[in-house]
BAFI-3210 file (N, C-alpha, C; in Angstrom, 3 decimals, decimal comma, padded with zeros to 6 digits):
// residues 103
n [1|2|3|4|5|6|7|8|9|10|11|12|13|14|15|16|17|18|19|20|21|22|23|24|25|26|27|28|29|30|31|32|33|34|35|36|37|38|39|40|41|42|43|44|45|46|47|48|49|50|51|52|53|54|55|56|57|58|59|60|61|62|63|64|65|66|67|68|69|70|71|72|73|74|75|76|77|78|79|80|81|82|83|84|85|86|87|88|89|90|91|92|93|94|95|96|97|98|99|100|101|102|103]
n.u [038,971|039,814|039,156|039,431|038,662|036,165|035,070|035,326|033,867|031,368|031,034|031,099|028,719|026,812|027,153|026,286|023,530|022,721|023,359|021,504|019,123|019,362|019,224|016,601|015,194|015,801|014,611|011,744|011,411|011,886|009,810|007,642|007,571|007,304|004,563|003,147|003,720|002,413|-000,287|-000,606|-000,690|-002,847|-004,800|-004,473|-005,625|-008,108|-011,427|-014,347|-017,786|-020,738|-023,942|-026,349|-029,033|-032,481|-034,355|-036,587|-040,031|-043,009|-045,905|-048,881|-048,363|-048,826|-050,868|-053,696|-053,687|-055,537|-055,324|-056,849|-056,542|-054,042|-050,676|-048,046|-045,627|-046,367|-048,171|-046,154|-044,552|-046,471|-047,260|-044,591|-044,421|-046,425|-045,777|-043,253|-044,196|-046,022|-044,153|-043,454|-042,418|-042,710|-043,564|-045,116|-047,666|-050,777|-052,110|-055,097|-056,506|-055,730|-056,695|-057,195|-058,287|-060,429|-060,872]
n.v [-057,041|-060,417|-063,896|-065,458|-063,617|-063,087|-065,576|-066,028|-063,855|-064,892|-067,228|-066,312|-064,881|-066,871|-068,121|-066,341|-066,209|-068,744|-069,134|-067,006|-068,358|-070,724|-069,411|-068,437|-070,736|-071,788|-069,892|-070,333|-072,679|-072,451|-070,760|-072,104|-074,418|-073,030|-072,097|-074,499|-075,394|-073,584|-074,018|-076,690|-076,120|-074,665|-076,554|-078,503|-077,019|-077,102|-077,109|-075,467|-075,699|-074,256|-075,351|-075,716|-073,538|-074,513|-074,597|-071,925|-072,252|-071,512|-070,322|-072,391|-074,117|-076,716|-079,593|-081,843|-083,874|-084,989|-087,236|-088,795|-091,017|-090,498|-090,973|-090,490|-089,437|-088,050|-086,177|-084,793|-083,581|-082,101|-080,206|-078,868|-077,895|-075,903|-074,247|-073,151|-071,790|-069,774|-068,635|-068,865|-070,277|-073,657|-074,457|-072,230|-072,664|-074,232|-077,314|-078,865|-080,975|-083,172|-084,147|-086,222|-084,964|-085,966|-085,834]
n.w [119,779|120,499|119,448|121,573|123,836|123,038|123,680|126,338|127,189|126,336|127,806|130,460|130,347|129,874|132,225|134,083|133,499|134,122|136,755|137,748|137,044|138,530|141,209|141,140|141,051|143,569|145,197|144,484|145,392|148,107|148,872|148,170|150,047|152,267|151,940|151,760|154,356|155,801|155,042|155,910|158,565|158,814|158,250|160,368|162,482|164,754|163,758|164,723|164,153|164,315|165,146|162,352|161,903|161,963|159,132|158,306|158,087|156,220|157,974|158,418|156,313|156,270|155,765|154,615|151,772|149,054|146,819|144,716|143,098|141,775|141,088|143,596|142,671|140,185|141,542|142,989|141,044|139,667|142,069|142,189|139,608|139,516|141,880|140,871|138,529|139,734|141,149|143,716|146,936|147,674|150,238|150,838|149,560|149,508|148,897|148,346|146,988|144,316|141,226|138,345|135,240|132,978|129,408]
ca.u [038,962|040,218|038,171|039,464|038,084|034,689|034,438|035,355|032,539|030,086|031,014|030,706|027,330|025,875|027,210|025,545|022,032|022,373|023,374|020,307|018,063|019,483|018,775|015,049|014,562|015,836|013,699|010,606|011,193|011,534|008,369|006,571|007,603|006,652|003,208|002,782|003,671|001,204|-001,418|-000,839|-000,956|-004,241|-005,493|-004,450|-006,087|-009,534|-012,589|-015,618|-018,932|-021,969|-025,047|-027,125|-030,197|-033,427|-034,979|-037,825|-041,102|-044,129|-046,985|-049,840|-047,943|-048,935|-052,353|-053,827|-053,693|-056,297|-054,713|-057,798|-055,931|-052,817|-049,438|-047,334|-044,647|-047,081|-048,490|-044,911|-044,239|-047,598|-046,880|-043,295|-044,659|-047,299|-044,948|-042,496|-045,134|-046,431|-042,815|-043,531|-041,857|-043,680|-044,185|-046,245|-048,823|-051,560|-052,812|-056,212|-056,803|-055,250|-057,493|-057,013|-059,396|-060,475|-061,808]
ca.v [-058,313|-061,557|-064,977|-065,890|-062,712|-063,279|-066,744|-065,662|-063,078|-065,754|-068,225|-065,599|-064,426|-068,047|-068,553|-065,425|-066,604|-070,048|-068,750|-066,456|-069,269|-071,487|-068,567|-068,288|-072,126|-071,891|-069,109|-070,717|-074,031|-071,946|-070,117|-073,326|-075,190|-072,130|-072,142|-075,860|-075,710|-072,797|-074,692|-077,889|-075,636|-074,285|-077,879|-079,077|-076,384|-077,689|-076,258|-075,688|-075,198|-074,010|-076,293|-074,986|-073,234|-075,173|-073,559|-071,318|-072,596|-070,587|-070,607|-072,742|-074,767|-078,128|-079,914|-083,116|-083,772|-086,068|-087,468|-089,314|-092,174|-089,859|-091,418|-089,544|-088,816|-087,137|-085,098|-083,993|-082,905|-080,928|-079,264|-078,344|-076,812|-074,784|-073,314|-072,656|-070,941|-068,980|-067,824|-069,033|-071,465|-074,752|-074,632|-071,265|-073,079|-075,280|-078,110|-079,675|-082,333|-083,371|-085,049|-086,255|-084,497|-086,610|-085,274]
ca.w [120,631|119,670|119,629|123,123|124,407|122,891|124,026|127,723|127,506|126,135|128,943|131,634|130,165|129,987|133,712|134,866|133,318|134,732|138,240|137,862|137,083|139,807|142,269|141,008|141,198|144,927|145,905|144,372|146,229|149,588|149,056|147,984|151,199|153,348|151,635|152,190|155,816|156,415|154,607|156,880|159,907|158,835|158,200|161,623|163,540|164,985|163,269|165,350|163,297|165,097|164,459|161,540|162,397|161,127|158,019|158,749|157,217|156,339|158,809|157,725|155,164|156,475|155,376|154,021|150,348|148,557|145,504|143,794|142,034|140,962|141,771|144,193|141,770|139,363|142,201|143,359|139,761|139,510|142,845|141,808|138,539|139,968|142,732|139,898|137,781|140,640|141,639|145,289|147,486|147,713|151,428|151,045|148,859|150,296|147,924|149,026|146,275|142,860|140,591|136,848|134,554|131,655|128,313]
c.u [039,242|039,096|038,347|038,691|036,569|034,273|034,402|034,073|031,261|029,970|030,631|029,222|026,443|026,061|026,361|023,926|021,953|022,412|021,961|019,074|018,044|018,790|017,303|014,428|014,716|014,917|012,224|010,321|011,094|010,282|007,424|006,510|007,083|004,947|002,529|002,795|002,708|000,052|-001,703|-001,072|-002,466|-005,170|-005,659|-005,193|-007,621|-010,558|-013,787|-016,697|-020,053|-022,974|-025,932|-028,491|-031,461|-034,190|-036,301|-038,929|-042,292|-045,262|-048,117|-049,494|-048,322|-050,630|-052,458|-053,993|-054,484|-055,817|-055,765|-057,123|-054,818|-051,715|-048,739|-046,268|-045,164|-047,510|-047,245|-044,499|-045,143|-047,355|-045,802|-043,656|-045,446|-046,590|-043,960|-043,075|-045,542|-045,211|-043,016|-042,964|-042,948|-044,253|-045,145|-047,566|-049,459|-052,430|-053,766|-056,469|-056,121|-055,906|-057,294|-058,257|-059,382|-061,305|-062,676]
c.v [-059,481|-062,670|-065,341|-064,836|-062,927|-064,564|-066,623|-064,839|-063,793|-066,683|-067,396|-065,000|-065,762|-068,464|-067,512|-065,771|-067,757|-069,880|-067,907|-067,308|-070,341|-070,811|-068,605|-069,673|-072,248|-071,352|-069,611|-071,983|-073,552|-071,549|-071,170|-074,044|-074,372|-072,069|-073,562|-076,017|-074,845|-073,516|-075,964|-077,385|-075,380|-075,484|-078,620|-078,430|-076,727|-076,591|-076,562|-075,030|-075,185|-074,902|-075,268|-074,875|-073,922|-074,000|-073,095|-071,789|-071,583|-071,046|-071,215|-073,407|-076,322|-078,298|-081,362|-082,895|-085,029|-086,345|-088,351|-090,150|-091,687|-090,402|-090,173|-088,746|-087,774|-085,873|-084,121|-083,152|-081,814|-079,910|-078,385|-077,248|-075,529|-073,714|-072,468|-071,417|-069,601|-068,081|-067,738|-070,278|-072,614|-074,730|-073,289|-071,606|-074,253|-076,026|-078,990|-081,040|-082,145|-084,462|-085,081|-085,789|-085,214|-085,847|-086,059]
c.w [119,777|120,053|121,043|124,027|124,292|123,483|125,809|128,040|127,297|127,358|130,118|131,522|130,333|131,797|134,514|134,691|134,140|136,155|138,488|137,945|138,316|141,056|142,271|141,404|142,886|145,721|145,727|145,267|147,728|149,619|148,931|149,180|152,248|153,099|152,077|153,678|156,397|156,094|155,512|158,348|159,985|158,964|159,522|162,650|163,609|164,383|163,958|164,577|164,129|164,205|163,508|162,139|161,477|160,176|158,573|157,573|157,219|157,078|157,802|156,373|155,010|155,885|154,661|152,473|149,787|147,058|144,479|142,658|141,228|141,801|142,512|143,446|140,800|140,312|142,652|142,155|139,646|140,649|142,641|140,589|138,773|140,840|141,812|139,156|138,426|141,199|143,258|145,719|147,752|149,117|151,830|150,405|149,620|149,147|148,731|148,347|144,909|142,272|139,115|136,045|133,241|130,602|127,598]
res [m|t|l|g|d|y|s|i|v|a|v|l|g|y|a|v|v|f|l|g|l|i|f|l|m|i|v|t|i|i|v|g|k|a|f|t|a|k|a|k|k|v|e|e|a|p|v|t|v|a|p|a|a|p|a|a|t|a|p|g|a|a|g|s|l|k|t|h|n|v|p|p|k|i|c|a|m|l|m|a|i|v|a|h|k|m|d|k|p|l|n|e|l|r|f|i|s|i|q|e|v|e|k]
***
């Protein structure tokens, strides 16, 4: 083979590779547009959501709480800590009174 034959083979090889890359680029653009159109169609569809059912509370969870000069923020923290340590939901516990104990 001569130098001219080698150059023709090289040019044809490069042409095949670039045509393959161009074909892949066209395919990815078409598929991307198809998915984009499908996503827009899904977004435009009206979505009806049923109203959420109210959360069920434990019976007997209500009651009054005497705080004996303890700030409400401290009371809330103490009740949350007790519920966490007992591994029970806060609405299943009944607190009657919270009082600071001095030593």
